[in-house]
C-alpha positions as CSV (number, residue, x, y, z in Angstrom):
1,M,-133.5,-38.8,-44.3
2,I,-130.1,-38.4,-45.2
3,L,-131.5,-35.1,-47.2
4,A,-132.8,-33.9,-43.7
5,T,-129.4,-34.2,-42.3
6,G,-127.3,-32.9,-44.8
7,N,-129.6,-29.5,-44.9
8,N,-128.4,-29.2,-41.5
9,N,-125.2,-29.2,-42.0
10,D,-125.7,-26.6,-44.8
11,H,-127.0,-24.4,-42.7
12,R,-124.4,-24.7,-40.2
13,R,-121.4,-24.3,-43.1
14,C,-123.2,-20.8,-43.3
15,A,-123.4,-18.9,-40.5
16,F,-121.8,-16.7,-38.0
17,T,-121.0,-18.4,-35.2
18,L,-121.2,-15.6,-32.2
19,L,-117.9,-15.3,-31.9
20,E,-116.3,-14.4,-35.3
21,L,-119.3,-11.9,-34.9
22,I,-117.3,-10.2,-32.0
23,L,-114.5,-9.9,-32.9
24,V,-115.7,-8.6,-36.7
25,M,-117.6,-5.6,-34.3
26,A,-114.1,-5.5,-32.1
27,L,-111.7,-4.8,-35.3
28,L,-114.2,-2.2,-36.6
29,V,-114.0,-0.2,-33.5
30,V,-110.9,0.0,-33.7
31,V,-110.4,1.1,-37.0
32,V,-113.2,3.5,-36.5
33,S,-111.1,5.3,-32.9
34,M,-108.0,5.3,-35.6
35,V,-110.1,7.3,-38.0
36,A,-111.7,10.0,-36.2
37,P,-109.3,12.1,-34.4
38,N,-108.6,12.2,-38.5
39,L,-112.0,12.5,-39.8
40,S,-113.0,15.3,-37.6
41,G,-109.8,17.8,-38.8
42,F,-111.1,16.6,-41.8
43,I,-115.3,18.6,-41.4
44,R,-112.7,21.3,-39.4
45,G,-111.0,22.6,-42.2
46,R,-113.9,22.0,-44.5
47,A,-115.2,24.3,-42.2
48,L,-112.5,27.3,-42.7
49,D,-112.3,26.1,-46.5
50,S,-116.0,27.1,-46.5
51,E,-116.2,30.8,-45.4
52,A,-113.0,31.5,-47.0
53,N,-114.9,30.5,-50.4
54,R,-118.1,33.2,-49.0
55,L,-116.4,35.8,-48.2
56,L,-114.9,35.4,-51.5
57,A,-117.7,35.0,-53.0
58,L,-118.8,37.9,-50.9
59,A,-115.7,40.6,-51.8
60,H,-116.4,38.9,-55.6
61,A,-120.6,40.9,-55.3
62,G,-119.2,44.2,-53.9
63,Q,-117.8,44.7,-56.8
64,S,-119.9,43.4,-58.9
65,R,-122.4,45.4,-57.5
66,A,-120.5,48.7,-57.1
67,V,-119.6,48.9,-61.0
68,S,-123.3,47.6,-62.2
69,E,-124.2,50.4,-60.0
70,G,-122.1,53.1,-60.2
71,M,-122.2,53.9,-56.6
72,P,-119.3,52.5,-53.6
73,M,-120.3,48.9,-51.8
74,V,-118.4,48.4,-48.4
75,L,-117.3,45.3,-47.3
76,W,-117.6,45.1,-43.2
77,F,-116.1,43.1,-40.8
78,D,-117.7,42.4,-36.9
79,Q,-114.5,40.9,-35.1
80,K,-116.1,41.0,-31.7
81,N,-119.3,39.5,-33.0
82,G,-118.2,37.3,-35.9
83,A,-120.0,38.6,-38.4
84,Y,-119.4,40.5,-41.9
85,G,-121.5,42.2,-44.7
86,L,-122.0,43.9,-47.8
87,E,-124.0,46.6,-48.0
88,L,-124.5,50.5,-50.4
89,E,-121.8,53.0,-48.2
90,T,-124.2,55.4,-49.1
91,P,-128.1,53.9,-49.2
92,P,-130.3,55.9,-51.7
93,T,-132.7,55.5,-48.9
94,A,-133.3,56.7,-45.6
95,N,-134.3,52.3,-45.1
96,G,-130.4,51.1,-46.1
97,D,-129.5,49.5,-48.8
98,P,-132.5,46.5,-49.9
99,K,-130.7,44.3,-50.7
100,A,-127.3,44.5,-48.1
101,E,-126.0,40.8,-46.8
102,S,-124.9,40.1,-42.8
103,L,-123.9,36.7,-42.4
104,Q,-122.1,35.6,-38.8
105,V,-119.1,33.6,-39.2
106,A,-119.2,29.6,-38.6
107,D,-118.6,28.9,-35.0
108,T,-115.3,27.3,-35.8
109,V,-113.6,29.8,-37.5
110,Q,-112.5,33.5,-36.2
111,I,-111.6,37.0,-38.2
112,N,-109.1,39.1,-38.4
113,V,-109.0,41.9,-40.2
114,A,-104.8,43.5,-40.0
115,T,-105.3,48.1,-40.5
116,I,-103.4,50.1,-42.0
117,A,-102.4,52.5,-40.0
118,G,-104.4,55.7,-39.0
119,S,-107.0,56.7,-37.3
120,G,-110.9,55.8,-38.9
121,A,-112.0,57.9,-40.4
122,G,-115.3,57.1,-41.3
123,V,-117.5,56.2,-44.4
124,G,-115.9,56.7,-47.5
125,A,-113.0,59.0,-45.9
126,K,-109.7,58.8,-46.5
127,T,-106.9,61.5,-45.3
128,D,-103.2,60.5,-44.9
129,G,-103.6,56.5,-45.3
130,A,-105.6,56.2,-42.4
131,P,-108.0,52.7,-42.6
132,T,-111.9,52.0,-44.3
133,T,-114.6,51.8,-42.0
134,F,-118.7,51.7,-42.1
135,K,-120.4,52.3,-39.3
136,N,-116.8,52.2,-37.5
137,L,-116.0,48.9,-38.4
138,P,-113.7,47.8,-40.8
139,A,-114.6,48.0,-44.4
140,I,-113.2,46.9,-47.8
141,R,-114.4,49.6,-50.3
142,F,-115.4,48.6,-53.7
143,Q,-115.6,52.0,-56.2
144,P,-117.9,51.9,-59.1
145,D,-114.6,51.5,-61.3
146,G,-114.0,47.7,-60.1
147,T,-110.8,48.2,-57.6
148,V,-110.4,48.5,-54.1
149,D,-109.8,51.4,-51.9
150,E,-106.6,52.4,-50.8
151,G,-107.5,52.4,-47.2
152,S,-108.7,49.4,-46.7
153,P,-107.6,46.2,-45.1
154,Q,-104.7,44.2,-47.7
155,T,-105.6,41.1,-45.1
156,V,-108.8,39.8,-43.7
157,Q,-107.3,36.3,-41.2
158,L,-109.6,33.3,-40.9
159,L,-108.8,31.0,-38.3
160,D,-111.1,28.2,-36.7
161,S,-109.7,26.1,-33.8
162,A,-106.9,24.6,-35.2
163,A,-105.2,27.7,-35.6
164,V,-105.2,26.4,-38.7
165,S,-105.3,29.8,-41.0
166,L,-106.7,30.9,-44.4
167,W,-106.2,34.8,-45.7
168,L,-108.0,37.1,-48.2
169,V,-104.7,38.8,-49.2
170,E,-105.4,42.2,-51.6
171,L,-104.2,41.9,-55.2
172,Q,-100.9,43.7,-56.2
173,N,-103.3,45.6,-59.1
174,R,-106.3,46.4,-56.4
175,T,-108.3,44.9,-57.9
176,G,-109.9,42.8,-55.7
177,Y,-108.8,39.1,-53.3
178,E,-107.8,36.2,-53.8
179,I,-107.7,33.7,-50.8
180,S,-104.0,32.2,-49.7
181,D,-103.0,29.7,-46.6
182,T,-100.0,32.4,-46.1
183,A,-100.4,36.4,-45.4
184,K,-97.7,36.9,-48.4
């Protein structure tokens, strides 16, 4: 009989009371409410970083493909529809470029291309610093020797909903682009 009473007391000491559970839950709610705004900013920032890295990877792929195939490649930007893509400047067949890629920008990211002064002169045309265009869209043109065309945009801005931006900036020697947090 004494042993049974001891077990009941031990059982009571091991259990949590309803008040203790409510206090722990209240503390968790307070901590989560303080951390949630920072976490959403982190997730938004990750979308911007991810989009910048994806754009840079596509630029590298275009440059590599231009060199390996000996044909100019264009990385075009559709700012209005939030898209960009990569394809041969003059596809060998009427069906177009079978390896062409088209990507959508993340919902929280906007793309802005800095164009060079002058009017668009069409596909591959070069007249006195006119910006490079492809299908009436601003474009980066990769030459078969691996360099970037003179009329290609020097910067491409990726802007997120919190007005934080990353830039795809042309290298000084016109051999490619890099990601920067300023327009330089």
